[in-house]
N, C-alpha and C positions, 0 to 999 in steps of 0.2 A: 660770515657769508649775508649778502641780501637772502631774497626770497625768490628771485627768478636766475638766481647763478646758484641755490640750491634745488632748479626746478630742470636747472640745463643740465646737474654734474645728473642728477636723476634721468633723464631722456636720455641724453646720452649710454649712461650702464643700461638701462635697456635695450637703444638700440643692438650697446654689444654685444650686450646674451638671446636675444634671440640670428645676432649675424651669425652669434657660434653654433648654435640650439640648430639650426639649418647646417651652419656645413658639415655635423655631422650627423644633419641624415642625409645631403646629398653626397655624403665617403658611400654610407651605409644602401644608400637604393644604388650605386655604383659596384658593391660584389654581392649582390647581391642578384639572384637567376630569379631572371619571372623567367613563367610557365606558360606558355601560349597557347590553348586548346588549338588542336588539328580539325580541317571540318575537311570533312571526304570528297571532292566536286568530280563530278561524273567526268566520263574524257569518251568521246569517240574511241572506236577501236586505230591500229594502226594499221594503214593501206598498204598490201605486201610490196608500190612500187616503191618504200623508200624514202614518204615524204612525214612530215612533220606530222602529229596529230589536232585534228578541229576536232573543239568542242559541239555535243551534243549542237547545242543553240547557235553556234554562226558567228558567236563573238563573244563569249566565257562570260568575265564579269561586264563585261560593258556593255550590258541587254539588260543588268539590271540592272545597269546608275541611275536611272531615273529614281526607282523605288533607296537605296541604298542611300543616296540627298536626303530623300524629302522633296522631289523635285514634279509638277501636276502631272 
């Protein structure tokens, strides 16, 4: 074999090895349990009229949107 052919075979081997490893990681990621820490959200008390609760700041998480996305 020529040098270019050997290099091509080695590169294809490395590519297949990488694909195999990433497939194994993806399968293990799909079966892993993700633990999401819960955050407590302050809510206003429910009115006796049966309406849905409204957060104390009026907009819920939308009021904090500029600070969450790094807005000015």
